PDBQT receptor file of N, H, CA, C and O in Angstrom, charges set to zero:
ATOM      1  N   MET A   1      -5.020  -0.278   0.923  1.00  0.00    +0.000 N 
ATOM      2  CA  MET A   1      -4.352   1.006   1.203  1.00  0.00    +0.000 C 
ATOM      3  C   MET A   1      -5.207   2.146   0.659  1.00  0.00    +0.000 C 
ATOM      4  O   MET A   1      -5.651   2.124  -0.489  1.00  0.00    +0.000 OA
ATOM      5  N   GLU A   2      -5.422   3.128   1.507  1.00  0.00    +0.000 N 
ATOM      6  H   GLU A   2      -5.061   3.146   2.440  1.00  0.00    +0.000 HD
ATOM      7  CA  GLU A   2      -6.212   4.287   1.061  1.00  0.00    +0.000 C 
ATOM      8  C   GLU A   2      -5.357   5.161   0.135  1.00  0.00    +0.000 C 
ATOM      9  O   GLU A   2      -5.833   5.664  -0.883  1.00  0.00    +0.000 OA
ATOM     10  N   LYS A   3      -4.089   5.329   0.511  1.00  0.00    +0.000 N 
ATOM     11  H   LYS A   3      -3.702   4.921   1.337  1.00  0.00    +0.000 HD
ATOM     12  CA  LYS A   3      -3.208   6.168  -0.323  1.00  0.00    +0.000 C 
ATOM     13  C   LYS A   3      -2.142   5.289  -0.996  1.00  0.00    +0.000 C 
ATOM     14  O   LYS A   3      -1.536   4.436  -0.347  1.00  0.00    +0.000 OA
ATOM     15  N   THR A   4      -1.929   5.495  -2.253  1.00  0.00    +0.000 N 
ATOM     16  H   THR A   4      -2.422   6.188  -2.780  1.00  0.00    +0.000 HD
ATOM     17  CA  THR A   4      -0.873   4.763  -2.921  1.00  0.00    +0.000 C 
ATOM     18  C   THR A   4       0.421   5.571  -2.922  1.00  0.00    +0.000 C 
ATOM     19  O   THR A   4       1.510   5.024  -3.093  1.00  0.00    +0.000 OA
ATOM     20  N   ILE A   5       0.285   6.874  -2.728  1.00  0.00    +0.000 N 
ATOM     21  H   ILE A   5      -0.599   7.319  -2.589  1.00  0.00    +0.000 HD
ATOM     22  CA  ILE A   5       1.460   7.742  -2.666  1.00  0.00    +0.000 C 
ATOM     23  C   ILE A   5       1.576   8.347  -1.273  1.00  0.00    +0.000 C 
ATOM     24  O   ILE A   5       0.675   9.049  -0.814  1.00  0.00    +0.000 OA
ATOM     25  N   LEU A   6       2.692   8.070  -0.606  1.00  0.00    +0.000 N 
ATOM     26  H   LEU A   6       3.424   7.500  -0.978  1.00  0.00    +0.000 HD
ATOM     27  CA  LEU A   6       2.895   8.617   0.738  1.00  0.00    +0.000 C 
ATOM     28  C   LEU A   6       3.866   9.779   0.647  1.00  0.00    +0.000 C 
ATOM     29  O   LEU A   6       4.907   9.695  -0.003  1.00  0.00    +0.000 OA
ATOM     30  N   THR A   7       3.504  10.859   1.309  1.00  0.00    +0.000 N 
ATOM     31  H   THR A   7       2.658  10.928   1.837  1.00  0.00    +0.000 HD
ATOM     32  CA  THR A   7       4.393  12.020   1.334  1.00  0.00    +0.000 C 
ATOM     33  C   THR A   7       5.337  11.886   2.512  1.00  0.00    +0.000 C 
ATOM     34  O   THR A   7       5.141  11.037   3.381  1.00  0.00    +0.000 OA
ATOM     35  N   PHE A   8       6.350  12.717   2.541  1.00  0.00    +0.000 N 
ATOM     36  H   PHE A   8       6.509  13.407   1.835  1.00  0.00    +0.000 HD
ATOM     37  CA  PHE A   8       7.325  12.655   3.627  1.00  0.00    +0.000 C 
ATOM     38  C   PHE A   8       6.654  12.916   4.961  1.00  0.00    +0.000 C 
ATOM     39  O   PHE A   8       7.085  12.386   5.985  1.00  0.00    +0.000 OA
ATOM     40  N   ASN A   9       5.601  13.729   4.964  1.00  0.00    +0.000 N 
ATOM     41  H   ASN A   9       5.250  14.159   4.133  1.00  0.00    +0.000 HD
ATOM     42  CA  ASN A   9       4.903  14.058   6.210  1.00  0.00    +0.000 C 
ATOM     43  C   ASN A   9       4.138  12.840   6.758  1.00  0.00    +0.000 C 
ATOM     44  O   ASN A   9       3.837  12.772   7.949  1.00  0.00    +0.000 OA
ATOM     45  N   ASP A  10       3.831  11.885   5.875  1.00  0.00    +0.000 N 
ATOM     46  H   ASP A  10       4.075  11.940   4.907  1.00  0.00    +0.000 HD
ATOM     47  CA  ASP A  10       3.069  10.728   6.303  1.00  0.00    +0.000 C 
ATOM     48  C   ASP A  10       3.981   9.651   6.913  1.00  0.00    +0.000 C 
ATOM     49  O   ASP A  10       3.502   8.758   7.613  1.00  0.00    +0.000 OA
ATOM     50  N   LEU A  11       5.283   9.734   6.652  1.00  0.00    +0.000 N 
ATOM     51  H   LEU A  11       5.672  10.459   6.084  1.00  0.00    +0.000 HD
ATOM     52  CA  LEU A  11       6.176   8.697   7.124  1.00  0.00    +0.000 C 
ATOM     53  C   LEU A  11       6.140   8.447   8.622  1.00  0.00    +0.000 C 
ATOM     54  O   LEU A  11       6.052   7.286   9.020  1.00  0.00    +0.000 OA
ATOM     55  N   PRO A  12       6.201   9.449   9.470  1.00  0.00    +0.000 N 
ATOM     56  CA  PRO A  12       6.185   9.180  10.927  1.00  0.00    +0.000 C 
ATOM     57  C   PRO A  12       4.954   8.422  11.349  1.00  0.00    +0.000 C 
ATOM     58  O   PRO A  12       5.040   7.529  12.192  1.00  0.00    +0.000 OA
ATOM     59  N   GLU A  13       3.801   8.756  10.783  1.00  0.00    +0.000 N 
ATOM     60  H   GLU A  13       3.731   9.481  10.098  1.00  0.00    +0.000 HD
ATOM     61  CA  GLU A  13       2.551   8.075  11.160  1.00  0.00    +0.000 C 
ATOM     62  C   GLU A  13       2.592   6.622  10.690  1.00  0.00    +0.000 C 
ATOM     63  O   GLU A  13       2.194   5.708  11.412  1.00  0.00    +0.000 OA
ATOM     64  N   VAL A  14       3.082   6.429   9.464  1.00  0.00    +0.000 N 
ATOM     65  H   VAL A  14       3.405   7.171   8.877  1.00  0.00    +0.000 HD
ATOM     66  CA  VAL A  14       3.149   5.071   8.920  1.00  0.00    +0.000 C 
ATOM     67  C   VAL A  14       4.106   4.198   9.754  1.00  0.00    +0.000 C 
ATOM     68  O   VAL A  14       3.798   3.049  10.070  1.00  0.00    +0.000 OA
ATOM     69  N   VAL A  15       5.249   4.758  10.096  1.00  0.00    +0.000 N 
ATOM     70  H   VAL A  15       5.500   5.691   9.839  1.00  0.00    +0.000 HD
ATOM     71  CA  VAL A  15       6.236   4.027  10.900  1.00  0.00    +0.000 C 
ATOM     72  C   VAL A  15       5.656   3.657  12.252  1.00  0.00    +0.000 C 
ATOM     73  O   VAL A  15       5.850   2.540  12.733  1.00  0.00    +0.000 OA
ATOM     74  N   ALA A  16       4.946   4.591  12.863  1.00  0.00    +0.000 N 
ATOM     75  H   ALA A  16       4.789   5.498  12.473  1.00  0.00    +0.000 HD
ATOM     76  CA  ALA A  16       4.343   4.339  14.167  1.00  0.00    +0.000 C 
ATOM     77  C   ALA A  16       3.304   3.231  14.063  1.00  0.00    +0.000 C 
ATOM     78  O   ALA A  16       3.208   2.377  14.944  1.00  0.00    +0.000 OA
ATOM     79  N   GLN A  17       2.522   3.247  12.978  1.00  0.00    +0.000 N 
ATOM     80  H   GLN A  17       2.600   3.941  12.262  1.00  0.00    +0.000 HD
ATOM     81  CA  GLN A  17       1.486   2.249  12.821  1.00  0.00    +0.000 C 
ATOM     82  C   GLN A  17       2.106   0.863  12.586  1.00  0.00    +0.000 C 
ATOM     83  O   GLN A  17       1.657  -0.133  13.154  1.00  0.00    +0.000 OA
ATOM     84  N   LEU A  18       3.135   0.818  11.747  1.00  0.00    +0.000 N 
ATOM     85  H   LEU A  18       3.500   1.627  11.285  1.00  0.00    +0.000 HD
ATOM     86  CA  LEU A  18       3.793  -0.452  11.481  1.00  0.00    +0.000 C 
ATOM     87  C   LEU A  18       4.426  -0.995  12.760  1.00  0.00    +0.000 C 
ATOM     88  O   LEU A  18       4.357  -2.193  13.033  1.00  0.00    +0.000 OA
ATOM     89  N   ARG A  19       5.047  -0.104  13.546  1.00  0.00    +0.000 N 
ATOM     90  H   ARG A  19       5.104   0.869  13.325  1.00  0.00    +0.000 HD
ATOM     91  CA  ARG A  19       5.667  -0.540  14.809  1.00  0.00    +0.000 C 
ATOM     92  C   ARG A  19       4.594  -1.097  15.747  1.00  0.00    +0.000 C 
ATOM     93  O   ARG A  19       4.828  -2.078  16.453  1.00  0.00    +0.000 OA
ATOM     94  N   ASP A  20       3.431  -0.473  15.748  1.00  0.00    +0.000 N 
ATOM     95  H   ASP A  20       3.241   0.323  15.174  1.00  0.00    +0.000 HD
ATOM     96  CA  ASP A  20       2.343  -0.908  16.621  1.00  0.00    +0.000 C 
ATOM     97  C   ASP A  20       1.882  -2.309  16.207  1.00  0.00    +0.000 C 
ATOM     98  O   ASP A  20       1.605  -3.153  17.059  1.00  0.00    +0.000 OA
ATOM     99  N   GLU A  21       1.802  -2.552  14.885  1.00  0.00    +0.000 N 
ATOM    100  H   GLU A  21       2.028  -1.867  14.192  1.00  0.00    +0.000 HD
ATOM    101  CA  GLU A  21       1.363  -3.851  14.401  1.00  0.00    +0.000 C 
ATOM    102  C   GLU A  21       2.387  -4.919  14.747  1.00  0.00    +0.000 C 
ATOM    103  O   GLU A  21       2.024  -6.028  15.140  1.00  0.00    +0.000 OA
ATOM    104  N   VAL A  22       3.660  -4.590  14.603  1.00  0.00    +0.000 N 
ATOM    105  H   VAL A  22       3.955  -3.689  14.284  1.00  0.00    +0.000 HD
ATOM    106  CA  VAL A  22       4.722  -5.555  14.898  1.00  0.00    +0.000 C 
ATOM    107  C   VAL A  22       4.714  -5.909  16.374  1.00  0.00    +0.000 C 
ATOM    108  O   VAL A  22       4.885  -7.075  16.731  1.00  0.00    +0.000 OA
ATOM    109  N   MET A  23       4.521  -4.929  17.228  1.00  0.00    +0.000 N 
ATOM    110  H   MET A  23       4.383  -3.982  16.938  1.00  0.00    +0.000 HD
ATOM    111  CA  MET A  23       4.514  -5.170  18.675  1.00  0.00    +0.000 C 
ATOM    112  C   MET A  23       3.351  -6.064  19.088  1.00  0.00    +0.000 C 
ATOM    113  O   MET A  23       3.445  -6.794  20.075  1.00  0.00    +0.000 OA
ATOM    114  N   SER A  24       2.258  -6.007  18.336  1.00  0.00    +0.000 N 
ATOM    115  H   SER A  24       2.182  -5.413  17.535  1.00  0.00    +0.000 HD
ATOM    116  CA  SER A  24       1.065  -6.769  18.714  1.00  0.00    +0.000 C 
ATOM    117  C   SER A  24       1.168  -8.218  18.266  1.00  0.00    +0.000 C 
ATOM    118  O   SER A  24       0.340  -9.044  18.650  1.00  0.00    +0.000 OA
ATOM    119  N   LEU A  25       2.174  -8.538  17.458  1.00  0.00    +0.000 N 
ATOM    120  H   LEU A  25       2.847  -7.867  17.146  1.00  0.00    +0.000 HD
ATOM    121  CA  LEU A  25       2.307  -9.906  16.969  1.00  0.00    +0.000 C 
ATOM    122  C   LEU A  25       2.795 -10.835  18.089  1.00  0.00    +0.000 C 
ATOM    123  O   LEU A  25       2.968 -12.033  17.867  1.00  0.00    +0.000 OA
TER     124      LEU A  25
């Protein structure tokens, strides 16, 4: 992980990335 602290602004991007990884499984 590049960042250990995620701000509220980072949440949408993180959620989108996690969703993308789950869909590729």
